[in-house]
N, C-alpha and C positions, 0 to 999 in steps of 0.2 A: 463116481459121477461128479463132475465139476459143479460147484454151487457157491453161494455166498459164504458157506461154512468151509473156509479154506484151511483152517488150522488142524483139521483132523481128517481121518479117512484112509489111513494106511491099510494095506491089505492084510497085514499080519503084525503080531507083536514080535519085537526083536528077540531072538533066542536068549540073549543074555538077560532080558527083562522078565521072561516068563517065570523063572523060578521065584522071583520076587513078587510077582503078581498072583500066581495061582492060589496061594493060601489066603489072599485078601479078597478075592472076588468070587461071589457065588453065582452070578449070572451077568449077562450083558443085555441091555435094552436098546432097541433100535427106535429112533424117532425120525419123523419126517422133517423136511425143510419148513413146512408150514408150522409144525410144532415148535421148531427152533425159532422161527420168526416171532411167533406168539410169545415165547419166553423172553426174547430180546425186548419186545414191546412192553411186556409186563414189568420187566426189570427197570426199564426206563420210566414208565409211568408211575409204578407203585413204590419202587425203591430208589428212584433217582440215580440209577446205575446204568452207565453205557457200557455194554459188553458186546464183544464180537460174537459171531455165530458159534464158534467153537467154545467160547467161554460161557455160553448160555445153554449148552447141551445138557448139562447136569440138571438144570432147572426144567428144561423141556421134558426130560425123563421123569422127574419128580411130578410134574403136572400131568403127565400122560395117563396116569392111572394104571400103568403097567407094572408098578412096583408095589408089592404088598408088604409094607412096613409101617410101623407106628411113628418112627422117627427117621427122618431123612436129612442128611447134611449135604449141601451142594457147594462145590468149589466154583466160584464165578471169577473168571480171569479174562484178561485181554480186552483192551478197548480199541483194537485195531480194526475198526469197521469204517468203510468208506461213507462219505456223506450221502452219496446216491443210494446206497443200500439201506442206510439208516433211515433216510427220508421215506423210502418206499415201505419199509417195515412200519414206521410210525403211522403212515397213511393206511395201514391195514393190509398191505401186499406182502408178497414173497419174492425177493429179487432172484433173477435168473443166475446172477453171478455177483 
């Protein structure tokens, strides 16, 4: 589904990548656009980091409460977010695209 989170969303893992991935991943977590927007907002306000939607997905998953772990590390990457989308997120909204 098209959204402001444009850097992820492939329908499958590349066959050449699956052997590298399967031993490192226990589960996958799905987060909503609203959860991702909240993560972008919190990164901006609390950590002074501007991250694009795809770069904030790991933080959204960590904040979602869907992961049962004592220690969570998140990779935050990508600052390729448009001004309009960032402005809407900062104002508390969730951009359509």
